[in-house]
N, C-alpha and C positions, 0 to 999 in steps of 0.2 A: 684742562690746563694745556699749555702749548709747549711742545718739545721741538727740537730740530732733529729730523730723521734724514740721514743722507743728504744734508744740506737744505732740506725743505721743511717748512713748518708742518706740524702734525698734531692733532688734538687727541689727548688720552684722558682717561679719568684720573682724578687726583688719587694718589696712593698706588698707582699702577707700578708693576715691576717690569723689568726687561722681559721676563717670561710671559707676562700678560701681553706685552706689545708683540712679541713674536707669535703668540697664539692668534692675536687679532690680525696679523699679517699673513697667517697660514704658513709660517716659516719655522715653526717650532721643531719639526723633524727634518728640516733641510740641512745639508752640510754648509754651515756658515761660520764666519768669524764676526764677532761683535765687540764693539768698543763703546764704553760709556764715559763721556767727558775725557776722552783721550787715553783711557786705560782699557787694555784688552781684558775681556772677561772669559772665564772658563764656563762650560755648560753648567757646572755646579753653582756658579754665582748668579745665574739668571734670576732665580726665584727670590733671592735676597737683595738684589740690586734695585732699589726704589728710584723711580724717576721723579725728578723735581721740575718745577717750572723752569724752562730754558735749558734743560738737560740736552746734551748733544749726543746722539746715538748714531753710530755707523754700523750698518749691517752689510756684509759682503758675502755674496753667495759663491761658494767654491764650485768650480767646474773642472772636470777632468778633460784631458785632451792635449793635443800638441800642435 
């Protein structure tokens, strides 16, 4: 199934969650901010947030510095 990840199409298995996606991207333990269809998610919501065909996901990696 196709989702939009950071503005680009990306294929994931049907029934995948945001947690599954982050594992696939090797970002599960990274300091990130994640949105699903315009709604910010907490880390606790990743496992229960199911991706649907055409879901829009934004993943922003946080970086320290100045």
